[in-house]
C-alpha positions as CSV (number, residue, x, y, z in Angstrom):
1,M,91.6,90.0,109.6
2,H,93.1,87.5,111.9
3,P,93.5,88.7,115.4
4,L,96.9,87.8,115.8
5,F,97.9,90.2,112.7
6,L,95.2,92.9,114.1
7,D,96.9,92.6,117.3
8,L,101.0,93.1,115.8
9,L,99.7,95.9,113.6
10,Q,98.4,97.6,116.5
11,R,102.2,97.3,118.8
12,Q,104.0,98.4,115.5
13,L,101.4,101.3,115.4
14,R,102.1,102.1,118.6
15,N,105.7,102.0,118.5
16,G,106.0,103.9,115.0
17,F,106.6,101.0,113.5
18,P,110.0,99.9,113.9
19,D,110.0,96.4,112.0
20,L,109.1,98.2,109.0
21,A,111.4,101.2,108.9
22,G,112.5,102.1,105.5
23,S,109.3,101.0,104.0
24,D,107.6,103.4,101.2
25,V,104.1,102.0,99.7
26,T,102.3,103.9,97.0
27,A,98.9,102.6,95.7
28,T,95.6,103.6,93.9
29,I,92.6,102.1,95.4
30,P,89.0,102.4,93.7
31,I,86.5,102.2,96.0
32,A,83.0,101.2,94.2
33,D,80.3,103.4,95.0
34,R,78.3,100.5,96.4
35,A,81.0,100.0,99.4
36,I,80.9,103.7,100.1
37,N,76.7,103.4,100.1
38,E,76.9,100.5,102.6
39,L,79.4,102.5,104.9
40,I,77.1,105.5,104.8
41,A,74.1,103.6,105.2
42,G,75.6,102.2,108.4
43,L,76.7,105.7,109.6
44,L,73.2,107.4,109.7
45,P,71.5,107.3,112.7
46,G,68.3,105.6,112.7
47,G,65.4,108.0,113.3
48,G,67.3,111.0,111.9
49,K,66.3,113.7,109.6
50,I,68.1,112.1,106.8
51,R,66.8,108.6,105.5
52,E,68.7,107.5,102.8
53,V,72.1,109.0,101.0
54,K,73.3,107.1,97.6
55,I,76.3,108.7,95.7
56,E,77.1,108.1,92.3
57,S,80.8,108.9,91.5
58,E,81.0,110.3,88.0
59,V,84.3,111.0,85.6
60,G,85.7,114.3,86.1
61,N,85.7,114.6,90.3
62,Q,82.5,114.9,90.8
63,V,80.0,113.0,93.1
64,T,76.3,113.1,92.8
65,A,74.6,112.4,96.6
66,K,70.7,111.6,96.5
67,I,69.8,112.5,99.8
68,R,66.1,111.3,101.0
69,L,64.9,113.2,103.8
70,S,62.9,111.2,106.5
71,G,59.1,111.7,106.1
72,P,56.6,110.9,103.6
73,A,57.4,108.9,101.0
74,I,56.3,111.3,98.6
75,L,58.9,113.4,99.6
76,P,61.5,113.4,96.6
77,T,65.2,112.5,96.6
78,I,67.8,115.7,96.5
79,P,70.2,115.5,94.1
80,V,73.4,117.7,95.3
81,T,76.5,117.5,93.0
82,L,79.8,117.9,94.5
83,A,83.2,118.5,92.5
84,I,86.2,117.8,94.4
85,E,88.3,121.1,94.8
86,D,91.0,121.1,97.2
87,Q,93.2,118.2,98.0
88,P,94.8,117.6,101.5
89,E,98.3,119.1,101.6
90,L,99.8,116.5,104.2
91,P,101.6,116.6,106.9
92,S,100.3,120.4,107.5
93,R,96.7,120.4,106.2
94,A,94.8,117.2,105.9
95,V,91.2,119.1,104.6
96,L,89.3,117.7,101.5
97,G,87.4,120.5,99.8
98,L,84.3,119.9,98.2
99,R,82.1,122.5,96.2
100,L,78.7,122.3,95.1
101,S,78.1,122.3,91.4
102,H,75.3,122.7,89.2
103,A,72.9,123.3,91.9
104,S,69.4,124.6,91.2
105,R,68.0,127.3,93.6
106,F,66.0,124.8,95.0
107,V,69.1,122.2,95.7
108,A,71.5,125.1,96.6
109,L,68.7,126.3,99.2
110,A,68.5,122.7,100.2
111,A,72.1,122.5,100.9
112,S,72.7,126.0,102.7
113,A,69.9,124.8,105.1
114,L,71.5,121.1,105.6
115,P,73.5,122.4,108.9
116,T,70.4,123.5,110.6
117,M,68.4,120.6,109.6
118,V,71.3,117.9,110.6
119,A,74.2,118.2,113.1
120,L,77.1,117.9,110.8
121,P,80.0,115.4,112.5
122,P,83.0,117.3,113.8
123,G,85.2,117.9,111.3
124,I,83.0,118.3,108.4
125,T,81.7,121.9,107.9
126,M,79.8,123.8,105.2
127,D,80.0,127.2,104.3
128,H,77.5,128.3,101.6
129,D,78.4,126.3,98.4
130,R,81.7,124.7,100.1
131,I,82.0,121.8,102.1
132,L,85.4,121.4,104.0
133,I,86.2,117.9,105.5
134,D,89.0,117.6,107.7
135,L,90.3,114.4,107.8
136,R,92.9,114.8,110.6
137,R,89.8,115.7,112.9
138,L,87.4,112.7,111.7
139,L,90.3,110.0,112.4
140,A,91.0,111.6,115.8
141,D,87.8,111.2,116.6
142,R,87.7,107.2,115.9
143,G,91.3,107.2,117.7
144,M,92.8,106.5,114.7
145,E,94.8,109.7,113.8
146,D,97.9,108.3,114.3
147,W,98.0,106.8,111.0
148,L,97.8,110.0,109.1
149,E,101.2,110.2,110.5
150,Y,102.4,107.8,108.0
151,V,100.6,109.4,104.8
152,T,102.6,111.6,102.9
153,D,100.3,112.1,99.8
154,L,96.9,111.8,99.4
155,R,94.4,112.5,96.5
156,L,91.2,112.0,96.0
157,T,89.7,111.5,92.3
158,T,86.4,109.7,90.8
159,S,85.7,107.6,87.8
160,A,82.2,106.3,86.6
161,G,81.1,104.4,89.6
162,A,84.1,104.8,92.0
163,V,85.8,107.2,94.4
164,V,89.6,106.5,93.5
165,L,92.0,107.4,96.5
166,G,95.6,107.8,95.7
167,I,98.0,107.3,98.8
168,R,101.6,107.4,99.7
169,A,102.8,106.4,102.7
170,G,105.7,105.5,104.4
171,V,107.9,104.6,107.6
172,G,111.4,107.0,108.0
173,T,114.0,105.2,109.4
174,K,114.7,105.7,113.1
């Protein structure tokens, strides 16, 4: 993106988008697994306890994460299937809820041990078979929480090979 456009966008954001007052945008954005896997690879710390995570989105609001732990190459990949269970309710509750589904005892045991093996980022919590993702906290830690003020509805669904983001955002008249 051109630096002049980025600068203009940042100034508009700081001032509440005065030049876009009255705007209302609805979008459906399919994000291919390939792009998500590239993002995950870039976020995993080098030398950490998890070497690789690859996701595969499926029809029916499910994603399988294939987790490869650091260590000997003979260690198997651990598949963990997650179902989207709770959608964010903006503006009051910006939390996405996931649940482990169809997990074998071994996978459930490994998943329950995950928080002790790996420090989850602030904003992501795990309680037994539930994973809660606090979007407001994740954005705040990256200095991007202001963007959430303009989002009025956010839905995550899945299709074969993609996570589908449904979003509605707007700038009120001031």
